[in-house]
Residue, then its C-alpha position, 0 to 999 in steps of 0.5 A: x755798769x753797776x745795777x743797784x736798789x739804793x735810790x741814789x736819785x729819785x724823781x718826782x711824779x712831775x719829773x718822771x712824767x716830763x722825761x718820759x714825755x719828752x723821750x716819746x716826743x723825741x722818739x728815744x722811748x729807749x734812752x736813759x736820763x743822765x744825771x750827774x755833776x761837772x766841775x764847773x761854775x762859781x761854786x764848783x760844781x754844775x749838774x748835768x742831765x741828758x738823754x743817752x741811748x746806752x749807759x756807760x761802762x761804769x754807770x750805777x744805773x737805777x729805774x724810778x718810776x719807769x725810767x732808767x737813770x744813769x749816774x756816773x760813779x764821781x757823782x755818786x756820793x755827791x748826788x746820794x738823797x737827792x730828788x730831780x723835780x720839774x717845773x713849769x711856768x713863765x720863767x725857770x721852767x725846767x728840771x731842778x735838783x733838790x740835794x741835801x748834800x749841797x753847802x752852797x750854791x751861787x747867785x745864778x742857781x746852776x753851780x752848786x757845792 
């Protein structure tokens, strides 16, 4: 594990509040929020987000607005400078990543490159 003060990924107030609310609802208050990328999708990568009890061996661990963020080392360079937001509405509710490193996206909105 690598703890860092560098804010590789930040959460908006809305995203942090939603993460905390979901963790409380699922009785997982001590869990962290994993943010990363994985190979796949029509543009090359997709975002992965999940709740996990503990960080993995080589994760970078950040705390932002009271939320522990776990980032695998392979995702750090691609995610650097990103902000995770949460939007709610009749359609397309969920976490969204605003990533300045993205060179292309696709029509599905879930794949980046």
